[in-house]
Gaussian input, Z-matrix of N, CA and C with variables (Angstrom, degrees):
# hf/3-21g

backbone

0 1
 N
 C     1     B1
 C     2     B2     1     A1
 N     3     B3     2     A2     1     D1
 C     4     B4     3     A3     2     D2
 C     5     B5     4     A4     3     D3
 N     6     B6     5     A5     4     D4
 C     7     B7     6     A6     5     D5
 C     8     B8     7     A7     6     D6
 N     9     B9     8     A8     7     D7
 C    10    B10     9     A9     8     D8
 C    11    B11    10    A10     9     D9
 N    12    B12    11    A11    10    D10
 C    13    B13    12    A12    11    D11
 C    14    B14    13    A13    12    D12
 N    15    B15    14    A14    13    D13
 C    16    B16    15    A15    14    D14
 C    17    B17    16    A16    15    D15
 N    18    B18    17    A17    16    D16
 C    19    B19    18    A18    17    D17
 C    20    B20    19    A19    18    D18
 N    21    B21    20    A20    19    D19
 C    22    B22    21    A21    20    D20
 C    23    B23    22    A22    21    D21
 N    24    B24    23    A23    22    D22
 C    25    B25    24    A24    23    D23
 C    26    B26    25    A25    24    D24
 N    27    B27    26    A26    25    D25
 C    28    B28    27    A27    26    D26
 C    29    B29    28    A28    27    D27
 N    30    B30    29    A29    28    D28
 C    31    B31    30    A30    29    D29
 C    32    B32    31    A31    30    D30
 N    33    B33    32    A32    31    D31
 C    34    B34    33    A33    32    D32
 C    35    B35    34    A34    33    D33
 N    36    B36    35    A35    34    D34
 C    37    B37    36    A36    35    D35
 C    38    B38    37    A37    36    D36
 N    39    B39    38    A38    37    D37
 C    40    B40    39    A39    38    D38
 C    41    B41    40    A40    39    D39
 N    42    B42    41    A41    40    D40
 C    43    B43    42    A42    41    D41
 C    44    B44    43    A43    42    D42
 N    45    B45    44    A44    43    D43
 C    46    B46    45    A45    44    D44
 C    47    B47    46    A46    45    D45
 N    48    B48    47    A47    46    D46
 C    49    B49    48    A48    47    D47
 C    50    B50    49    A49    48    D48
 N    51    B51    50    A50    49    D49
 C    52    B52    51    A51    50    D50
 C    53    B53    52    A52    51    D51
 N    54    B54    53    A53    52    D52
 C    55    B55    54    A54    53    D53
 C    56    B56    55    A55    54    D54
 N    57    B57    56    A56    55    D55
 C    58    B58    57    A57    56    D56
 C    59    B59    58    A58    57    D57
 N    60    B60    59    A59    58    D58
 C    61    B61    60    A60    59    D59
 C    62    B62    61    A61    60    D60
 N    63    B63    62    A62    61    D61
 C    64    B64    63    A63    62    D62
 C    65    B65    64    A64    63    D63
 N    66    B66    65    A65    64    D64
 C    67    B67    66    A66    65    D65
 C    68    B68    67    A67    66    D66
 N    69    B69    68    A68    67    D67
 C    70    B70    69    A69    68    D68
 C    71    B71    70    A70    69    D69
 N    72    B72    71    A71    70    D70
 C    73    B73    72    A72    71    D71
 C    74    B74    73    A73    72    D72
 N    75    B75    74    A74    73    D73
 C    76    B76    75    A75    74    D74
 C    77    B77    76    A76    75    D75
 N    78    B78    77    A77    76    D76
 C    79    B79    78    A78    77    D77
 C    80    B80    79    A79    78    D78
 N    81    B81    80    A80    79    D79
 C    82    B82    81    A81    80    D80
 C    83    B83    82    A82    81    D81
 N    84    B84    83    A83    82    D82
 C    85    B85    84    A84    83    D83
 C    86    B86    85    A85    84    D84
 N    87    B87    86    A86    85    D85
 C    88    B88    87    A87    86    D86
 C    89    B89    88    A88    87    D87
 N    90    B90    89    A89    88    D88
 C    91    B91    90    A90    89    D89
 C    92    B92    91    A91    90    D90
 N    93    B93    92    A92    91    D91
 C    94    B94    93    A93    92    D92
 C    95    B95    94    A94    93    D93
 N    96    B96    95    A95    94    D94
 C    97    B97    96    A96    95    D95
 C    98    B98    97    A97    96    D96
 N    99    B99    98    A98    97    D97
 C   100   B100    99    A99    98    D98
 C   101   B101   100   A100    99    D99
 N   102   B102   101   A101   100   D100
 C   103   B103   102   A102   101   D101
 C   104   B104   103   A103   102   D102
 N   105   B105   104   A104   103   D103
 C   106   B106   105   A105   104   D104
 C   107   B107   106   A106   105   D105
 N   108   B108   107   A107   106   D106
 C   109   B109   108   A108   107   D107
 C   110   B110   109   A109   108   D108
 N   111   B111   110   A110   109   D109
 C   112   B112   111   A111   110   D110
 C   113   B113   112   A112   111   D111
 N   114   B114   113   A113   112   D112
 C   115   B115   114   A114   113   D113
 C   116   B116   115   A115   114   D114
 N   117   B117   116   A116   115   D115
 C   118   B118   117   A117   116   D116
 C   119   B119   118   A118   117   D117
 N   120   B120   119   A119   118   D118
 C   121   B121   120   A120   119   D119
 C   122   B122   121   A121   120   D120
 N   123   B123   122   A122   121   D121
 C   124   B124   123   A123   122   D122
 C   125   B125   124   A124   123   D123
 N   126   B126   125   A125   124   D124
 C   127   B127   126   A126   125   D125
 C   128   B128   127   A127   126   D126
 N   129   B129   128   A128   127   D127
 C   130   B130   129   A129   128   D128
 C   131   B131   130   A130   129   D129
 N   132   B132   131   A131   130   D130
 C   133   B133   132   A132   131   D131
 C   134   B134   133   A133   132   D132
 N   135   B135   134   A134   133   D133
 C   136   B136   135   A135   134   D134
 C   137   B137   136   A136   135   D135
 N   138   B138   137   A137   136   D136
 C   139   B139   138   A138   137   D137
 C   140   B140   139   A139   138   D138
 N   141   B141   140   A140   139   D139
 C   142   B142   141   A141   140   D140
 C   143   B143   142   A142   141   D141
 N   144   B144   143   A143   142   D142
 C   145   B145   144   A144   143   D143
 C   146   B146   145   A145   144   D144
 N   147   B147   146   A146   145   D145
 C   148   B148   147   A147   146   D146
 C   149   B149   148   A148   147   D147
 N   150   B150   149   A149   148   D148
 C   151   B151   150   A150   149   D149
 C   152   B152   151   A151   150   D150
 N   153   B153   152   A152   151   D151
 C   154   B154   153   A153   152   D152
 C   155   B155   154   A154   153   D153
 N   156   B156   155   A155   154   D154
 C   157   B157   156   A156   155   D155
 C   158   B158   157   A157   156   D156
 N   159   B159   158   A158   157   D157
 C   160   B160   159   A159   158   D158
 C   161   B161   160   A160   159   D159
 N   162   B162   161   A161   160   D160
 C   163   B163   162   A162   161   D161
 C   164   B164   163   A163   162   D162
 N   165   B165   164   A164   163   D163
 C   166   B166   165   A165   164   D164
 C   167   B167   166   A166   165   D165
 N   168   B168   167   A167   166   D166
 C   169   B169   168   A168   167   D167
 C   170   B170   169   A169   168   D168
 N   171   B171   170   A170   169   D169
 C   172   B172   171   A171   170   D170
 C   173   B173   172   A172   171   D171
 N   174   B174   173   A173   172   D172
 C   175   B175   174   A174   173   D173
 C   176   B176   175   A175   174   D174
 N   177   B177   176   A176   175   D175
 C   178   B178   177   A177   176   D176
 C   179   B179   178   A178   177   D177
 N   180   B180   179   A179   178   D178
 C   181   B181   180   A180   179   D179
 C   182   B182   181   A181   180   D180
 N   183   B183   182   A182   181   D181
 C   184   B184   183   A183   182   D182
 C   185   B185   184   A184   183   D183
 N   186   B186   185   A185   184   D184
 C   187   B187   186   A186   185   D185
 C   188   B188   187   A187   186   D186
 N   189   B189   188   A188   187   D187
 C   190   B190   189   A189   188   D188
 C   191   B191   190   A190   189   D189
 N   192   B192   191   A191   190   D190
 C   193   B193   192   A192   191   D191
 C   194   B194   193   A193   192   D192
 N   195   B195   194   A194   193   D193
 C   196   B196   195   A195   194   D194
 C   197   B197   196   A196   195   D195

   B1=1.5297
   B2=1.5511
   B3=1.2331
   B4=1.4405
   B5=1.5254
   B6=1.1951
   B7=1.5436
   B8=1.4848
   B9=1.2955
   B10=1.4672
   B11=1.5754
   B12=1.2732
   B13=1.4794
   B14=1.4981
   B15=1.3070
   B16=1.4430
   B17=1.5774
   B18=1.3120
   B19=1.4033
   B20=1.5723
   B21=1.3161
   B22=1.5011
   B23=1.4782
   B24=1.3010
   B25=1.4384
   B26=1.5760
   B27=1.3553
   B28=1.4364
   B29=1.5881
   B30=1.3205
   B31=1.3803
   B32=1.5719
   B33=1.3553
   B34=1.4794
   B35=1.4575
   B36=1.2954
   B37=1.4672
   B38=1.5220
   B39=1.3117
   B40=1.4031
   B41=1.5527
   B42=1.3508
   B43=1.5370
   B44=1.4359
   B45=1.3817
   B46=1.3440
   B47=1.5129
   B48=1.3002
   B49=1.5563
   B50=1.4626
   B51=1.3533
   B52=1.4703
   B53=1.5247
   B54=1.3805
   B55=1.4949
   B56=1.6091
   B57=1.3077
   B58=1.4462
   B59=1.5286
   B60=1.3130
   B61=1.4728
   B62=1.5387
   B63=1.2783
   B64=1.4668
   B65=1.5233
   B66=1.2706
   B67=1.4931
   B68=1.5550
   B69=1.2955
   B70=1.4641
   B71=1.5693
   B72=1.3446
   B73=1.4618
   B74=1.5545
   B75=1.3358
   B76=1.4858
   B77=1.5061
   B78=1.3361
   B79=1.4216
   B80=1.4571
   B81=1.2764
   B82=1.5001
   B83=1.4688
   B84=1.3411
   B85=1.4194
   B86=1.5038
   B87=1.3760
   B88=1.4752
   B89=1.5478
   B90=1.2813
   B91=1.4748
   B92=1.5317
   B93=1.3315
   B94=1.4186
   B95=1.5541
   B96=1.2380
   B97=1.4644
   B98=1.5197
   B99=1.3887
   B100=1.4538
   B101=1.5367
   B102=1.3525
   B103=1.4661
   B104=1.5489
   B105=1.3273
   B106=1.4625
   B107=1.4797
   B108=1.3387
   B109=1.4759
   B110=1.5770
   B111=1.2975
   B112=1.4835
   B113=1.5551
   B114=1.3505
   B115=1.4917
   B116=1.4761
   B117=1.3905
   B118=1.4661
   B119=1.5318
   B120=1.3508
   B121=1.4069
   B122=1.4857
   B123=1.3451
   B124=1.4552
   B125=1.6015
   B126=1.2790
   B127=1.4814
   B128=1.4835
   B129=1.3078
   B130=1.5014
   B131=1.6080
   B132=1.3546
   B133=1.4727
   B134=1.5030
   B135=1.3098
   B136=1.4681
   B137=1.4598
   B138=1.3651
   B139=1.4917
   B140=1.5537
   B141=1.3710
   B142=1.4461
   B143=1.4846
   B144=1.3469
   B145=1.4382
   B146=1.4967
   B147=1.3348
   B148=1.4408
   B149=1.4699
   B150=1.3116
   B151=1.4415
   B152=1.6005
   B153=1.2720
   B154=1.4578
   B155=1.5358
   B156=1.3832
   B157=1.4056
   B158=1.4565
   B159=1.3745
   B160=1.4162
   B161=1.5830
   B162=1.2552
   B163=1.4865
   B164=1.6000
   B165=1.3020
   B166=1.4952
   B167=1.5534
   B168=1.3652
   B169=1.4678
   B170=1.4752
   B171=1.2990
   B172=1.4375
   B173=1.5086
   B174=1.3212
   B175=1.4483
   B176=1.4921
   B177=1.2964
   B178=1.4507
   B179=1.5425
   B180=1.3495
   B181=1.4929
   B182=1.4451
   B183=1.3770
   B184=1.5128
   B185=1.4741
   B186=1.3542
   B187=1.5064
   B188=1.4859
   B189=1.3433
   B190=1.4042
   B191=1.4929
   B192=1.3162
   B193=1.4462
   B194=1.6457
   B195=1.2879
   B196=1.5028
   B197=1.4936
   A1=109.03
   A2=121.55
   A3=121.82
   A4=111.84
   A5=114.57
   A6=120.28
   A7=108.02
   A8=113.72
   A9=120.42
   A10=111.49
   A11=116.61
   A12=120.36
   A13=114.48
   A14=118.80
   A15=124.05
   A16=106.37
   A17=115.94
   A18=120.27
   A19=112.22
   A20=116.33
   A21=122.09
   A22=108.26
   A23=119.22
   A24=122.65
   A25=109.81
   A26=114.09
   A27=114.71
   A28=111.93
   A29=119.31
   A30=125.53
   A31=110.92
   A32=113.80
   A33=117.51
   A34=114.82
   A35=117.80
   A36=124.07
   A37=109.03
   A38=121.56
   A39=126.44
   A40=110.16
   A41=115.38
   A42=121.82
   A43=108.15
   A44=123.92
   A45=128.16
   A46=113.12
   A47=115.20
   A48=119.88
   A49=111.83
   A50=118.64
   A51=122.67
   A52=113.22
   A53=110.68
   A54=116.83
   A55=108.39
   A56=115.08
   A57=119.73
   A58=117.51
   A59=114.20
   A60=118.27
   A61=109.88
   A62=116.60
   A63=121.64
   A64=119.82
   A65=116.66
   A66=120.52
   A67=106.73
   A68=114.75
   A69=121.93
   A70=116.35
   A71=113.97
   A72=116.37
   A73=106.35
   A74=112.78
   A75=122.74
   A76=106.47
   A77=118.03
   A78=125.42
   A79=113.45
   A80=117.51
   A81=122.55
   A82=112.92
   A83=117.01
   A84=119.50
   A85=108.71
   A86=111.30
   A87=119.07
   A88=107.32
   A89=115.67
   A90=121.69
   A91=108.44
   A92=119.67
   A93=123.58
   A94=112.65
   A95=119.32
   A96=123.76
   A97=113.56
   A98=113.84
   A99=119.57
   A100=109.18
   A101=112.89
   A102=117.48
   A103=113.41
   A104=118.75
   A105=121.65
   A106=109.12
   A107=120.47
   A108=123.55
   A109=108.99
   A110=112.90
   A111=115.44
   A112=112.57
   A113=111.96
   A114=117.62
   A115=112.25
   A116=115.73
   A117=120.70
   A118=108.03
   A119=117.07
   A120=119.61
   A121=115.10
   A122=121.21
   A123=122.90
   A124=107.61
   A125=118.02
   A126=119.79
   A127=111.16
   A128=119.27
   A129=122.85
   A130=109.66
   A131=115.07
   A132=117.10
   A133=113.72
   A134=118.72
   A135=117.19
   A136=113.31
   A137=115.94
   A138=122.01
   A139=103.87
   A140=113.91
   A141=120.94
   A142=105.33
   A143=116.39
   A144=122.63
   A145=113.31
   A146=117.57
   A147=123.31
   A148=110.55
   A149=116.50
   A150=120.98
   A151=109.84
   A152=113.26
   A153=118.52
   A154=105.26
   A155=116.64
   A156=123.18
   A157=106.61
   A158=118.57
   A159=120.12
   A160=108.23
   A161=117.10
   A162=123.89
   A163=108.49
   A164=117.39
   A165=116.65
   A166=115.82
   A167=112.83
   A168=116.43
   A169=112.85
   A170=118.83
   A171=124.49
   A172=116.36
   A173=116.32
   A174=121.13
   A175=109.52
   A176=117.14
   A177=121.75
   A178=111.28
   A179=113.40
   A180=116.95
   A181=103.12
   A182=114.49
   A183=123.87
   A184=108.76
   A185=113.43
   A186=121.25
   A187=110.96
   A188=113.56
   A189=121.60
   A190=111.95
   A191=118.02
   A192=123.87
   A193=102.14
   A194=111.99
   A195=120.63
   A196=108.18
   D1=126.57
   D2=179.49
   D3=-97.41
   D4=141.13
   D5=178.95
   D6=-77.71
   D7=131.36
   D8=175.02
   D9=-102.44
   D10=-6.97
   D11=176.85
   D12=84.16
   D13=7.80
   D14=-173.35
   D15=-67.90
   D16=-48.48
   D17=-177.76
   D18=-57.02
   D19=-43.08
   D20=176.79
   D21=-59.54
   D22=-50.17
   D23=-175.84
   D24=-59.99
   D25=-46.73
   D26=-179.72
   D27=-66.02
   D28=-40.94
   D29=175.83
   D30=-54.47
   D31=-51.18
   D32=178.96
   D33=-59.89
   D34=-38.28
   D35=178.93
   D36=-65.98
   D37=-43.16
   D38=179.23
   D39=-62.69
   D40=-46.86
   D41=179.04
   D42=-60.29
   D43=-46.74
   D44=-178.21
   D45=-61.13
   D46=-46.24
   D47=173.13
   D48=-56.65
   D49=-48.99
   D50=-179.85
   D51=-59.65
   D52=-42.40
   D53=-178.37
   D54=-64.52
   D55=-42.96
   D56=-179.68
   D57=-63.23
   D58=-20.46
   D59=179.12
   D60=-106.33
   D61=9.82
   D62=169.16
   D63=101.45
   D64=7.09
   D65=177.80
   D66=-70.57
   D67=142.45
   D68=175.66
   D69=-99.88
   D70=-17.43
   D71=-179.13
   D72=-156.33
   D73=163.21
   D74=176.24
   D75=-123.50
   D76=135.59
   D77=169.80
   D78=-119.81
   D79=140.01
   D80=176.89
   D81=-150.33
   D82=168.18
   D83=172.05
   D84=-124.69
   D85=150.89
   D86=-173.91
   D87=-136.36
   D88=135.20
   D89=179.56
   D90=-59.60
   D91=126.76
   D92=-174.87
   D93=-63.69
   D94=-14.17
   D95=179.90
   D96=-106.60
   D97=24.06
   D98=176.07
   D99=-119.74
   D100=85.67
   D101=-171.10
   D102=-66.65
   D103=-24.61
   D104=-179.53
   D105=-73.17
   D106=-42.65
   D107=177.15
   D108=-65.74
   D109=-47.39
   D110=179.88
   D111=-53.56
   D112=-46.88
   D113=179.97
   D114=-59.51
   D115=-45.49
   D116=-177.37
   D117=-57.64
   D118=-51.70
   D119=-177.50
   D120=-65.02
   D121=-37.77
   D122=176.37
   D123=-64.67
   D124=-48.51
   D125=179.82
   D126=-61.68
   D127=-22.30
   D128=-176.99
   D129=-92.36
   D130=1.63
   D131=174.74
   D132=97.81
   D133=7.18
   D134=174.18
   D135=-78.58
   D136=146.71
   D137=-174.47
   D138=-121.87
   D139=135.76
   D140=178.36
   D141=-71.29
   D142=134.97
   D143=-176.19
   D144=-131.82
   D145=9.48
   D146=176.80
   D147=156.00
   D148=-171.48
   D149=-179.10
   D150=-147.81
   D151=162.89
   D152=175.57
   D153=-138.89
   D154=139.37
   D155=177.05
   D156=-102.29
   D157=110.23
   D158=-178.91
   D159=-116.86
   D160=-176.16
   D161=-172.19
   D162=-56.51
   D163=-39.65
   D164=179.79
   D165=-78.53
   D166=-15.83
   D167=-177.74
   D168=141.46
   D169=-158.31
   D170=176.08
   D171=-85.11
   D172=132.47
   D173=176.71
   D174=-120.38
   D175=133.75
   D176=172.77
   D177=-80.62
   D178=135.96
   D179=176.93
   D180=-99.35
   D181=131.33
   D182=-174.72
   D183=-128.10
   D184=150.46
   D185=177.39
   D186=-144.23
   D187=150.98
   D188=176.38
   D189=-142.12
   D190=127.27
   D191=179.82
   D192=-77.93
   D193=137.92
   D194=-178.42
   D195=-93.79

């Protein structure tokens, strides 16, 4: 699977919108068995700050200061 960069473009747009309205950080969760999403978030500056075990499995809790 080749990356087309669409996820990065969308993520940057969302972060810019949030920053423009005054948010200081973004928090999200990502399924621990989704290596593509995890890679995108890490490359975009998100840090893992915990985890949650839900019905589908383990999710990493991630945060980025804007």
